[in-house]
C-alpha positions in Angstrom: -48.3 -67.6 92.9 -45.4 -66.2 90.8 -41.8 -67.6 91.0 -39.4 -65.1 92.8 -36.0 -64.5 91.5 -34.6 -65.4 94.9 -36.2 -68.8 94.9 -34.9 -69.7 91.5 -31.3 -68.6 92.5 -31.8 -70.6 95.6 -32.7 -73.9 93.6 -29.7 -73.2 91.2 -27.4 -72.8 94.0 -28.7 -76.1 95.7 -28.2 -78.0 92.3 -24.6 -76.7 92.2 -23.8 -78.1 95.6 -25.6 -81.5 95.4 -23.6 -84.8 94.4 -24.6 -85.8 90.9 -26.6 -88.9 92.2 -28.3 -86.9 95.0 -32.2 -86.4 94.4 -32.6 -82.5 94.6 -36.6 -82.7 94.9 -36.8 -83.3 98.8 -34.3 -80.4 99.8 -36.0 -78.0 97.4 -39.4 -78.9 98.8 -38.1 -78.5 102.3 -36.9 -75.1 101.5 -39.7 -73.8 99.3 -42.7 -75.9 100.2 -45.1 -73.8 98.1 -43.1 -74.4 94.9 -44.0 -77.3 92.7 -41.0 -79.3 91.7 -40.5 -82.2 89.4 -37.5 -84.0 88.2 -37.1 -86.0 84.9 -34.5 -87.1 82.3 -33.4 -84.4 80.0 -34.6 -86.6 77.1 -38.0 -86.3 78.4 -37.8 -82.6 77.5 -36.8 -82.7 73.9 -38.2 -79.7 71.9 -38.3 -77.4 75.0 -35.9 -74.8 75.9 -34.6 -74.7 79.5 -35.0 -71.2 81.3 -31.5 -71.9 82.9 -28.9 -74.5 83.5 -27.1 -75.4 86.9 -25.1 -78.3 87.9 -26.2 -81.4 85.8 -29.8 -80.0 85.2 -31.7 -78.0 82.7 -34.2 -75.9 84.8 -37.7 -75.3 83.2 -40.3 -72.9 84.4 -43.8 -74.3 84.7 -47.1 -72.6 85.0 -49.1 -74.8 87.6 -52.2 -72.9 87.7 -54.3 -75.4 85.6 -54.6 -79.2 85.8 -52.0 -79.6 83.1 -48.7 -78.0 83.6 -47.3 -76.0 80.8 -43.6 -74.8 80.1 -43.3 -70.9 80.3 -40.4 -68.6 80.2 -41.6 -65.8 82.5 -41.2 -66.0 86.3 -44.5 -64.1 86.9 -46.4 -67.1 85.0 -44.4 -69.9 86.9 -45.5 -71.7 89.9 -42.9 -74.4 89.8 -40.0 -75.9 88.1 -38.9 -79.1 86.2 -35.4 -80.3 86.7 -34.1 -82.4 83.8 -31.1 -84.5 84.7 -28.3 -85.0 82.0 -26.6 -88.3 81.8 
């Protein structure tokens, strides 16, 4: 399923409103249960370019159609997001 621009906007808005220590994954999953969401440290995403930034996070789009996720830059290919937290 393609990620909708409204979903990405909603994720970004949520990231802007959460406290820095708060885990954004549970509220995002509660709002968008069909969206695959993962969180990691920004250093885990070295060499990749984020699709967007919000709050203390880089937001990466991922294609979840196969067993192994891959980073993409197209909403039509994306089925989820990886949120990379900055220190």
